[in-house]
Biopython code that builds the backbone (N, CA, C, O; Angstrom):
import numpy as np
from Bio.PDB.StructureBuilder import StructureBuilder

atoms = [
    (1, "MET", "N", (15.945, 24.534, 15.236)),
    (1, "MET", "CA", (15.885, 23.789, 14.491)),
    (1, "MET", "C", (14.722, 23.612, 14.168)),
    (1, "MET", "O", (14.218, 22.765, 14.906)),
    (2, "ASN", "N", (13.648, 24.202, 13.012)),
    (2, "ASN", "CA", (12.670, 23.006, 13.161)),
    (2, "ASN", "C", (11.922, 22.526, 11.248)),
    (2, "ASN", "O", (11.301, 23.185, 10.414)),
    (3, "LYS", "N", (12.151, 21.875, 11.267)),
    (3, "LYS", "CA", (12.015, 21.262, 10.573)),
    (3, "LYS", "C", (10.569, 20.937, 10.299)),
    (3, "LYS", "O", (9.911, 21.138, 11.320)),
    (4, "TYR", "N", (9.820, 20.500, 9.272)),
    (4, "TYR", "CA", (8.578, 19.843, 8.156)),
    (4, "TYR", "C", (8.418, 18.687, 8.088)),
    (4, "TYR", "O", (9.257, 18.270, 7.289)),
    (5, "GLY", "N", (7.394, 17.306, 8.727)),
    (5, "GLY", "CA", (7.489, 16.505, 8.739)),
    (5, "GLY", "C", (6.265, 15.444, 8.267)),
    (5, "GLY", "O", (5.148, 15.387, 8.782)),
    (6, "LEU", "N", (6.507, 15.044, 7.728)),
    (6, "LEU", "CA", (5.445, 14.252, 7.910)),
    (6, "LEU", "C", (5.632, 12.865, 8.067)),
    (6, "LEU", "O", (6.678, 12.304, 7.740)),
    (7, "HIS", "N", (3.967, 11.882, 8.903)),
    (7, "HIS", "CA", (4.456, 11.097, 9.057)),
    (7, "HIS", "C", (3.503, 9.475, 8.354)),
    (7, "HIS", "O", (4.162, 8.572, 8.868)),
    (8, "GLY", "N", (2.712, 8.995, 7.759)),
    (8, "GLY", "CA", (1.308, 8.658, 6.971)),
    (8, "GLY", "C", (2.120, 7.394, 6.712)),
    (8, "GLY", "O", (3.331, 7.216, 6.574)),
    (9, "LYS", "N", (1.079, 6.578, 6.689)),
    (9, "LYS", "CA", (0.666, 5.291, 6.488)),
    (9, "LYS", "C", (-0.310, 4.777, 5.368)),
    (9, "LYS", "O", (-1.499, 4.664, 5.663)),
    (10, "LEU", "N", (0.202, 4.395, 3.847)),
    (10, "LEU", "CA", (-1.250, 4.084, 3.317)),
    (10, "LEU", "C", (-1.292, 2.406, 3.022)),
    (10, "LEU", "O", (-0.279, 1.928, 2.512)),
    (11, "THR", "N", (-2.251, 1.642, 3.277)),
    (11, "THR", "CA", (-2.385, 0.803, 2.967)),
    (11, "THR", "C", (-2.893, -0.583, 1.853)),
    (11, "THR", "O", (-4.044, -0.697, 1.432)),
    (12, "ALA", "N", (-1.981, -1.356, 1.589)),
    (12, "ALA", "CA", (-1.970, -1.643, 0.216)),
    (12, "ALA", "C", (-3.049, -2.654, -0.115)),
    (12, "ALA", "O", (-3.690, -3.001, 0.878)),
    (13, "GLN", "N", (-3.419, -3.224, -1.275)),
    (13, "GLN", "CA", (-4.955, -3.560, -2.135)),
    (13, "GLN", "C", (-3.935, -5.325, -1.202)),
    (13, "GLN", "O", (-2.793, -5.131, -0.785)),
    (14, "GLU", "N", (-4.682, -7.023, -1.021)),
    (14, "GLU", "CA", (-3.714, -7.694, -0.702)),
    (14, "GLU", "C", (-3.600, -7.782, -2.204)),
    (14, "GLU", "O", (-4.126, -7.449, -3.265)),
    (15, "GLY", "N", (-2.127, -8.734, -1.397)),
    (15, "GLY", "CA", (-0.538, -8.912, -2.458)),
    (15, "GLY", "C", (-0.084, -8.175, -3.620)),
    (15, "GLY", "O", (0.288, -8.502, -4.747)),
    (16, "GLN", "N", (-0.292, -6.600, -2.732)),
    (16, "GLN", "CA", (0.343, -5.704, -3.074)),
    (16, "GLN", "C", (1.642, -4.872, -2.679)),
    (16, "GLN", "O", (2.630, -4.351, -3.195)),
    (17, "VAL", "N", (0.964, -5.091, -1.309)),
    (17, "VAL", "CA", (2.579, -4.395, -0.565)),
    (17, "VAL", "C", (3.883, -4.249, -1.194)),
    (17, "VAL", "O", (4.599, -3.263, -1.020)),
    (18, "ASP", "N", (4.169, -5.198, -1.893)),
    (18, "ASP", "CA", (5.642, -4.773, -2.930)),
    (18, "ASP", "C", (5.850, -3.870, -3.222)),
    (18, "ASP", "O", (6.533, -2.926, -2.825)),
    (19, "ALA", "N", (4.884, -4.216, -4.445)),
    (19, "ALA", "CA", (4.416, -3.769, -5.373)),
    (19, "ALA", "C", (4.912, -1.625, -5.077)),
    (19, "ALA", "O", (5.736, -0.873, -5.599)),
    (20, "LEU", "N", (3.438, -1.396, -3.576)),
    (20, "LEU", "CA", (3.498, -0.196, -3.070)),
    (20, "LEU", "C", (5.123, 0.441, -2.702)),
    (20, "LEU", "O", (5.524, 1.604, -2.658)),
    (21, "ALA", "N", (5.798, -0.815, -2.479)),
    (21, "ALA", "CA", (6.850, -0.426, -1.173)),
    (21, "ALA", "C", (7.907, 0.169, -2.589)),
    (21, "ALA", "O", (8.786, 1.025, -2.485)),
    (22, "ASN", "N", (7.541, -0.509, -3.769)),
    (22, "ASN", "CA", (8.781, -0.230, -4.486)),
    (22, "ASN", "C", (8.738, 1.171, -5.229)),
    (22, "ASN", "O", (9.547, 1.971, -5.697)),
    (23, "ILE", "N", (6.992, 1.008, -5.050)),
    (23, "ILE", "CA", (7.023, 2.658, -5.981)),
    (23, "ILE", "C", (7.255, 3.396, -4.709)),
    (23, "ILE", "O", (7.850, 4.354, -5.201)),
    (24, "LEU", "N", (7.237, 3.535, -4.019)),
    (24, "LEU", "CA", (7.859, 4.260, -3.211)),
    (24, "LEU", "C", (9.323, 4.788, -2.951)),
    (24, "LEU", "O", (9.614, 5.984, -2.985)),
    (25, "LEU", "N", (10.448, 3.500, -2.618)),
    (25, "LEU", "CA", (11.559, 3.535, -2.444)),
    (25, "LEU", "C", (11.598, 3.867, -3.635)),
    (25, "LEU", "O", (12.811, 4.050, -3.743)),
    (26, "GLU", "N", (10.992, 4.184, -5.063)),
    (26, "GLU", "CA", (11.813, 4.970, -6.509)),
    (26, "GLU", "C", (11.197, 6.368, -6.101)),
    (26, "GLU", "O", (11.756, 7.422, -6.403)),
    (27, "ALA", "N", (9.645, 6.293, -5.180)),
    (27, "ALA", "CA", (9.913, 8.054, -5.355)),
    (27, "ALA", "C", (11.017, 8.286, -4.491)),
    (27, "ALA", "O", (11.862, 8.965, -5.075)),
    (28, "SER", "N", (11.325, 8.005, -3.394)),
    (28, "SER", "CA", (12.413, 7.944, -2.569)),
    (28, "SER", "C", (13.986, 8.783, -3.311)),
    (28, "SER", "O", (14.770, 9.655, -2.936)),
    (29, "VAL", "N", (13.800, 7.782, -4.706)),
    (29, "VAL", "CA", (14.965, 8.236, -5.536)),
    (29, "VAL", "C", (15.148, 9.588, -5.349)),
    (29, "VAL", "O", (15.946, 10.046, -4.530)),
    (30, "LEU", "N", (14.316, 10.370, -6.204)),
    (30, "LEU", "CA", (13.746, 11.078, -7.344)),
    (30, "LEU", "C", (13.441, 12.400, -5.639)),
    (30, "LEU", "O", (14.074, 13.437, -5.839)),
    (31, "VAL", "N", (12.866, 12.423, -4.609)),
    (31, "VAL", "CA", (12.894, 13.553, -4.354)),
    (31, "VAL", "C", (14.413, 13.397, -3.012)),
    (31, "VAL", "O", (14.410, 13.966, -1.920)),
    (32, "SER", "N", (15.612, 12.430, -3.573)),
    (32, "SER", "CA", (16.617, 12.903, -2.268)),
    (32, "SER", "C", (17.019, 13.964, -3.231)),
    (32, "SER", "O", (17.196, 14.888, -2.436)),
    (33, "LYS", "N", (17.261, 14.416, -4.306)),
    (33, "LYS", "CA", (17.067, 15.547, -5.102)),
    (33, "LYS", "C", (17.028, 16.509, -4.863)),
    (33, "LYS", "O", (17.989, 17.273, -4.954)),
    (34, "ALA", "N", (15.502, 16.927, -4.333)),
    (34, "ALA", "CA", (14.704, 17.975, -4.638)),
    (34, "ALA", "C", (14.866, 18.965, -3.035)),
    (34, "ALA", "O", (14.981, 18.591, -1.868)),
    (35, "LYS", "N", (14.818, 20.067, -3.538)),
    (35, "LYS", "CA", (15.704, 21.046, -2.442)),
    (35, "LYS", "C", (14.885, 21.522, -1.578)),
    (35, "LYS", "O", (13.977, 22.319, -1.812)),
    (36, "GLY", "N", (15.353, 20.766, 0.081)),
    (36, "GLY", "CA", (15.173, 21.391, 1.016)),
    (36, "GLY", "C", (14.671, 18.945, 1.839)),
    (36, "GLY", "O", (14.708, 18.549, 3.004)),
    (37, "CYS", "N", (14.326, 18.133, 0.566)),
    (37, "CYS", "CA", (14.297, 17.153, 1.747)),
    (37, "CYS", "C", (15.642, 16.494, 2.659)),
    (37, "CYS", "O", (16.778, 16.657, 2.214)),
    (38, "ARG", "N", (15.501, 16.014, 3.490)),
    (38, "ARG", "CA", (16.502, 15.313, 4.580)),
    (38, "ARG", "C", (16.619, 14.128, 4.782)),
    (38, "ARG", "O", (17.715, 13.569, 4.741)),
    (39, "VAL", "N", (14.709, 13.089, 5.224)),
    (39, "VAL", "CA", (14.989, 12.160, 5.623)),
    (39, "VAL", "C", (13.214, 11.758, 4.179)),
    (39, "VAL", "O", (12.282, 12.551, 4.044)),
    (40, "TYR", "N", (13.299, 10.823, 3.655)),
    (40, "TYR", "CA", (12.264, 9.773, 2.494)),
    (40, "TYR", "C", (12.347, 8.700, 3.105)),
    (40, "TYR", "O", (12.751, 7.789, 2.382)),
    (41, "ALA", "N", (12.095, 8.363, 4.328)),
    (41, "ALA", "CA", (12.075, 7.044, 4.672)),
    (41, "ALA", "C", (10.841, 5.617, 4.082)),
    (41, "ALA", "O", (9.815, 6.172, 3.690)),
    (42, "ILE", "N", (10.746, 4.311, 3.970)),
    (42, "ILE", "CA", (9.922, 4.130, 3.876)),
    (42, "ILE", "C", (10.030, 2.578, 4.072)),
    (42, "ILE", "O", (10.743, 1.768, 3.479)),
    (43, "SER", "N", (9.009, 2.379, 5.193)),
    (43, "SER", "CA", (9.153, 0.163, 5.603)),
    (43, "SER", "C", (7.305, 0.268, 5.568)),
    (43, "SER", "O", (6.495, 1.178, 5.391)),
    (44, "LYS", "N", (7.233, -1.138, 5.829)),
    (44, "LYS", "CA", (6.211, -1.770, 5.770)),
    (44, "LYS", "C", (5.567, -2.528, 6.677)),
    (44, "LYS", "O", (6.304, -2.571, 7.662)),
    (45, "GLU", "N", (4.373, -3.286, 6.917)),
    (45, "GLU", "CA", (4.019, -3.634, 7.591)),
    (45, "GLU", "C", (2.712, -4.063, 7.544)),
    (45, "GLU", "O", (1.688, -3.408, 7.739)),
    (46, "ASP", "N", (2.875, -5.473, 7.206)),
    (46, "ASP", "CA", (2.062, -6.932, 7.095)),
    (46, "ASP", "C", (1.565, -5.824, 5.733)),
    (46, "ASP", "O", (2.516, -5.541, 5.004)),
    (47, "ASN", "N", (0.204, -5.182, 5.324)),
    (47, "ASN", "CA", (-0.229, -4.579, 4.125)),
    (47, "ASN", "C", (-0.193, -3.000, 4.465)),
    (47, "ASN", "O", (-0.909, -2.099, 4.026)),
    (48, "ASP", "N", (0.713, -2.964, 5.250)),
    (48, "ASP", "CA", (0.237, -1.244, 5.218)),
    (48, "ASP", "C", (2.757, -0.758, 4.915)),
    (48, "ASP", "O", (3.714, -1.508, 5.107)),
    (49, "VAL", "N", (2.726, 0.348, 4.552)),
    (49, "VAL", "CA", (4.019, 0.733, 4.098)),
    (49, "VAL", "C", (3.504, 2.381, 4.693)),
    (49, "VAL", "O", (2.722, 3.322, 4.557)),
    (50, "TRP", "N", (4.668, 1.805, 5.446)),
    (50, "TRP", "CA", (4.432, 3.675, 5.873)),
    (50, "TRP", "C", (6.149, 5.208, 5.468)),
    (50, "TRP", "O", (7.361, 5.294, 5.271)),
    (51, "ILE", "N", (5.551, 5.583, 5.529)),
    (51, "ILE", "CA", (6.227, 7.146, 4.795)),
    (51, "ILE", "C", (6.260, 7.886, 6.370)),
    (51, "ILE", "O", (5.535, 7.997, 7.358)),
    (52, "THR", "N", (7.865, 8.382, 5.794)),
    (52, "THR", "CA", (8.389, 9.363, 7.295)),
    (52, "THR", "C", (9.539, 10.036, 6.400)),
    (52, "THR", "O", (10.623, 9.632, 5.979)),
    (53, "GLU", "N", (8.647, 11.547, 6.269)),
    (53, "GLU", "CA", (9.531, 12.470, 5.650)),
    (53, "GLU", "C", (9.702, 13.776, 6.375)),
    (53, "GLU", "O", (8.807, 14.316, 7.024)),
    (54, "VAL", "N", (11.560, 14.486, 6.130)),
    (54, "VAL", "CA", (11.287, 15.655, 6.709)),
    (54, "VAL", "C", (12.075, 16.200, 5.417)),
    (54, "VAL", "O", (12.674, 15.774, 4.429)),
    (55, "TRP", "N", (11.764, 17.208, 5.936)),
    (55, "TRP", "CA", (12.050, 18.133, 4.754)),
    (55, "TRP", "C", (12.604, 20.452, 5.355)),
    (55, "TRP", "O", (12.273, 21.181, 6.291)),
    (56, "ASP", "N", (12.990, 20.524, 4.828)),
    (56, "ASP", "CA", (13.149, 22.078, 5.350)),
    (56, "ASP", "C", (12.539, 22.607, 5.858)),
    (56, "ASP", "O", (12.683, 22.932, 7.036)),
    (57, "SER", "N", (11.190, 23.014, 4.781)),
    (57, "SER", "CA", (10.144, 23.108, 4.824)),
    (57, "SER", "C", (8.733, 22.924, 4.378)),
    (57, "SER", "O", (8.851, 22.169, 3.412)),
    (58, "LYS", "N", (7.655, 23.147, 4.509)),
    (58, "LYS", "CA", (5.975, 22.749, 3.591)),
    (58, "LYS", "C", (6.772, 23.035, 2.615)),
    (58, "LYS", "O", (7.457, 22.098, 2.206)),
    (59, "ASP", "N", (6.955, 24.545, 1.865)),
    (59, "ASP", "CA", (6.760, 24.556, 0.676)),
    (59, "ASP", "C", (7.948, 23.944, -0.483)),
    (59, "ASP", "O", (7.994, 23.971, -1.713)),
    (60, "ASP", "N", (8.849, 23.398, 0.572)),
    (60, "ASP", "CA", (9.469, 22.587, -0.112)),
    (60, "ASP", "C", (9.310, 20.918, -0.373)),
    (60, "ASP", "O", (9.991, 20.298, -1.190)),
    (61, "HIS", "N", (8.329, 20.358, 0.442)),
    (61, "HIS", "CA", (7.330, 19.699, 0.249)),
    (61, "HIS", "C", (6.240, 19.313, -0.858)),
    (61, "HIS", "O", (5.669, 18.484, -1.567)),
    (62, "ASP", "N", (6.390, 20.303, -0.514)),
    (62, "ASP", "CA", (4.614, 21.105, -2.172)),
    (62, "ASP", "C", (5.205, 21.129, -3.366)),
    (62, "ASP", "O", (4.938, 20.647, -4.467)),
    (63, "LYS", "N", (6.138, 21.845, -2.888)),
    (63, "LYS", "CA", (7.193, 21.899, -4.326)),
    (63, "LYS", "C", (7.160, 20.625, -5.001)),
    (63, "LYS", "O", (6.452, 20.315, -5.959)),
    (64, "SER", "N", (8.172, 19.789, -4.272)),
    (64, "SER", "CA", (8.157, 18.295, -4.751)),
    (64, "SER", "C", (7.293, 17.575, -5.340)),
    (64, "SER", "O", (7.709, 16.699, -6.098)),
    (65, "LEU", "N", (5.979, 17.739, -5.167)),
    (65, "LEU", "CA", (4.411, 17.314, -5.674)),
    (65, "LEU", "C", (4.430, 18.159, -6.314)),
    (65, "LEU", "O", (3.337, 18.706, -6.163)),
    (66, "GLU", "N", (5.374, 19.040, -7.454)),
    (66, "GLU", "CA", (5.175, 19.102, -8.152)),
    (66, "GLU", "C", (6.199, 19.054, -9.941)),
    (66, "GLU", "O", (6.168, 19.810, -10.912)),
    (67, "ASN", "N", (6.914, 17.903, -9.672)),
    (67, "ASN", "CA", (7.455, 17.032, -10.088)),
    (67, "ASN", "C", (7.378, 16.347, -10.993)),
    (67, "ASN", "O", (7.019, 15.281, -10.493)),
    (68, "ALA", "N", (7.517, 16.129, -12.586)),
    (68, "ALA", "CA", (6.313, 15.173, -12.982)),
    (68, "ALA", "C", (6.570, 14.348, -12.899)),
    (68, "ALA", "O", (5.779, 13.636, -13.517)),
    (69, "GLU", "N", (7.513, 13.654, -12.334)),
    (69, "GLU", "CA", (8.119, 11.449, -12.646)),
    (69, "GLU", "C", (7.721, 11.987, -10.640)),
    (69, "GLU", "O", (6.494, 12.040, -10.726)),
    (70, "VAL", "N", (7.897, 12.189, -9.813)),
    (70, "VAL", "CA", (6.902, 11.813, -8.463)),
    (70, "VAL", "C", (5.204, 11.447, -9.384)),
    (70, "VAL", "O", (4.698, 10.383, -9.739)),
    (71, "ARG", "N", (4.701, 13.020, -9.515)),
    (71, "ARG", "CA", (3.439, 12.617, -10.181)),
    (71, "ARG", "C", (3.077, 11.548, -11.017)),
    (71, "ARG", "O", (1.956, 11.436, -11.513)),
    (72, "ALA", "N", (3.976, 10.783, -11.178)),
    (72, "ALA", "CA", (3.452, 9.898, -12.569)),
    (72, "ALA", "C", (3.255, 8.566, -11.130)),
    (72, "ALA", "O", (2.185, 8.009, -10.882)),
    (73, "LEU", "N", (4.863, 8.261, -10.208)),
    (73, "LEU", "CA", (4.633, 6.986, -9.751)),
    (73, "LEU", "C", (3.379, 7.247, -8.299)),
    (73, "LEU", "O", (3.052, 6.361, -7.510)),
    (74, "ILE", "N", (2.748, 9.035, -8.284)),
    (74, "ILE", "CA", (1.649, 8.541, -7.240)),
    (74, "ILE", "C", (0.613, 8.089, -8.117)),
    (74, "ILE", "O", (-0.154, 7.199, -7.750)),
    (75, "GLY", "N", (0.474, 8.906, -9.840)),
    (75, "GLY", "CA", (-0.833, 8.045, -10.543)),
    (75, "GLY", "C", (-0.875, 6.382, -10.714)),
    (75, "GLY", "O", (-1.804, 5.700, -11.145)),
    (76, "THR", "N", (0.648, 5.888, -10.158)),
    (76, "THR", "CA", (0.887, 4.544, -10.456)),
    (76, "THR", "C", (0.640, 4.029, -8.870)),
    (76, "THR", "O", (0.280, 2.869, -8.665)),
    (77, "ALA", "N", (0.764, 4.566, -8.244)),
    (77, "ALA", "CA", (0.558, 3.649, -6.495)),
    (77, "ALA", "C", (-1.256, 3.917, -6.371)),
    (77, "ALA", "O", (-2.192, 3.190, -6.040)),
    (78, "ILE", "N", (-1.186, 4.751, -6.635)),
    (78, "ILE", "CA", (-2.991, 4.812, -6.427)),
    (78, "ILE", "C", (-4.078, 3.708, -6.455)),
    (78, "ILE", "O", (-4.910, 3.519, -5.567)),
    (79, "PRO", "N", (-3.894, 2.712, -8.095)),
    (79, "PRO", "CA", (-5.070, 1.524, -7.748)),
    (79, "PRO", "C", (-4.537, 0.739, -6.835)),
    (79, "PRO", "O", (-5.229, -0.242, -6.566)),
    (80, "LEU", "N", (-3.161, 0.877, -6.052)),
    (80, "LEU", "CA", (-2.454, -0.312, -5.613)),
    (80, "LEU", "C", (-3.238, -1.079, -3.930)),
    (80, "LEU", "O", (-3.394, -2.150, -3.344)),
    (81, "LEU", "N", (-3.576, 0.725, -3.789)),
    (81, "LEU", "CA", (-3.489, 0.484, -2.261)),
    (81, "LEU", "C", (-5.614, 0.635, -2.375)),
    (81, "LEU", "O", (-6.352, 0.937, -3.313)),
    (82, "ASP", "N", (-5.866, 0.286, -1.061)),
    (82, "ASP", "CA", (-6.656, -0.091, -0.854)),
    (82, "ASP", "C", (-8.000, 1.009, 0.152)),
    (82, "ASP", "O", (-8.505, 0.954, 1.274)),
    (83, "GLY", "N", (-8.093, 1.766, -0.859)),
    (83, "GLY", "CA", (-9.005, 2.683, 0.074)),
    (83, "GLY", "C", (-7.799, 4.411, -0.322)),
    (83, "GLY", "O", (-6.586, 4.551, -0.479)),
    (84, "LYS", "N", (-9.209, 5.567, -0.340)),
    (84, "LYS", "CA", (-8.320, 6.087, -0.021)),
    (84, "LYS", "C", (-7.513, 6.794, 0.745)),
    (84, "LYS", "O", (-8.022, 7.259, 1.765)),
    (85, "PRO", "N", (-6.068, 7.069, 0.485)),
    (85, "PRO", "CA", (-5.080, 7.537, 1.828)),
    (85, "PRO", "C", (-5.501, 7.782, 2.807)),
    (85, "PRO", "O", (-6.629, 8.241, 2.627)),
    (86, "GLU", "N", (-5.233, 7.748, 3.906)),
    (86, "GLU", "CA", (-5.558, 9.532, 4.843)),
    (86, "GLU", "C", (-4.371, 10.004, 4.384)),
    (86, "GLU", "O", (-3.364, 9.744, 3.726)),
    (87, "LYS", "N", (-5.402, 11.464, 5.545)),
    (87, "LYS", "CA", (-4.146, 12.108, 5.358)),
    (87, "LYS", "C", (-2.846, 11.878, 6.284)),
    (87, "LYS", "O", (-3.193, 11.381, 7.355)),
    (88, "GLY", "N", (-1.584, 12.069, 6.208)),
    (88, "GLY", "CA", (-0.719, 11.694, 7.205)),
    (88, "GLY", "C", (-0.449, 12.875, 8.678)),
    (88, "GLY", "O", (-0.854, 14.036, 8.736)),
    (89, "GLN", "N", (0.171, 12.287, 9.510)),
    (89, "GLN", "CA", (0.850, 13.111, 10.777)),
    (89, "GLN", "C", (1.438, 13.761, 10.216)),
    (89, "GLN", "O", (2.450, 13.375, 9.632)),
    (90, "VAL", "N", (0.891, 15.334, 10.188)),
    (90, "VAL", "CA", (2.204, 16.430, 10.335)),
    (90, "VAL", "C", (2.658, 16.944, 11.420)),
    (90, "VAL", "O", (1.997, 17.312, 12.390)),
    (91, "LEU", "N", (4.318, 16.995, 11.211)),
    (91, "LEU", "CA", (4.867, 17.239, 12.625)),
    (91, "LEU", "C", (6.105, 18.099, 12.784)),
    (91, "LEU", "O", (7.095, 17.815, 12.110)),
    (92, "ASN", "N", (6.129, 18.976, 13.499)),
    (92, "ASN", "CA", (6.866, 20.178, 13.910)),
    (92, "ASN", "C", (8.881, 19.635, 14.117)),
    (92, "ASN", "O", (9.783, 19.903, 14.911)),
    (93, "ILE", "N", (8.746, 18.915, 13.064)),
    (93, "ILE", "CA", (10.906, 18.136, 13.682)),
    (93, "ILE", "C", (11.413, 19.147, 14.419)),
    (93, "ILE", "O", (10.934, 20.200, 13.997)),
    (94, "LEU", "N", (12.418, 19.395, 15.637)),
    (94, "LEU", "CA", (12.885, 19.791, 16.621)),
    (94, "LEU", "C", (14.365, 19.788, 16.488)),
    (94, "LEU", "O", (15.096, 20.762, 16.667)),
    (95, "GLY", "N", (14.809, 18.316, 16.078)),
    (95, "GLY", "CA", (16.196, 17.691, 15.176)),
    (95, "GLY", "C", (16.471, 16.241, 16.159)),
    (95, "GLY", "O", (15.683, 15.496, 16.742)),
    (96, "GLY", "N", (17.302, 16.242, 16.086)),
    (96, "GLY", "CA", (17.861, 14.856, 16.193)),
    (96, "GLY", "C", (19.322, 14.060, 15.782)),
    (96, "GLY", "O", (19.924, 14.888, 15.098)),
    (97, "PHE", "N", (19.937, 13.158, 15.861)),
    (97, "PHE", "CA", (20.804, 12.624, 14.846)),
    (97, "PHE", "C", (20.579, 13.006, 13.452)),
    (97, "PHE", "O", (19.417, 13.143, 13.069)),
    (98, "GLY", "N", (21.705, 13.221, 12.528)),
    (98, "GLY", "CA", (21.310, 13.089, 11.253)),
    (98, "GLY", "C", (20.721, 13.956, 11.047)),
    (98, "GLY", "O", (20.275, 13.762, 9.916)),
    (99, "LEU", "N", (20.241, 15.235, 11.535)),
    (99, "LEU", "CA", (19.393, 16.489, 11.266)),
    (99, "LEU", "C", (19.991, 17.705, 11.503)),
    (99, "LEU", "O", (19.318, 18.726, 11.638)),
    (100, "GLU", "N", (21.232, 17.691, 11.569)),
    (100, "GLU", "CA", (22.271, 18.836, 12.299)),
    (100, "GLU", "C", (22.495, 20.109, 11.569)),
    (100, "GLU", "O", (22.745, 21.291, 11.803)),
    (101, "ASN", "N", (22.199, 18.973, 10.163)),
    (101, "ASN", "CA", (22.325, 20.965, 9.418)),
    (101, "ASN", "C", (21.136, 21.581, 8.653)),
    (101, "ASN", "O", (21.209, 22.732, 8.223)),
]
sb = StructureBuilder()
sb.init_structure("model")
sb.init_model(0)
sb.init_chain("A")
sb.init_seg("    ")
for serial, (resi, resn, name, xyz) in enumerate(atoms, 1):
    if name == "N":
        sb.init_residue(resn, " ", resi, " ")
    sb.init_atom(name, np.array(xyz, "f"), 0.0, 1.0, " ", f" {name:<3s}", serial, name[0])
structure = sb.get_structure()
């Protein structure tokens, strides 16, 4: 079982971390319906919001970014960031609890 994984961090402007996290939580609802999405978890620490994603394939992930609602949320989130987002860590997910299928 090889899955496509991403783990990334977005740093919010001062006072904007909750707003950024809420946008990403809204995105999680949208991508939960996308083909191949297995995990889209949002967490926060200080001014950082962490996104952990597991997809059946990179292609499934990339296609999810074409969704107009997802793109709109990205546009809403960008002004809340403290600087440009850094490239997340790409992972080859081998398996684990909850990823049996």
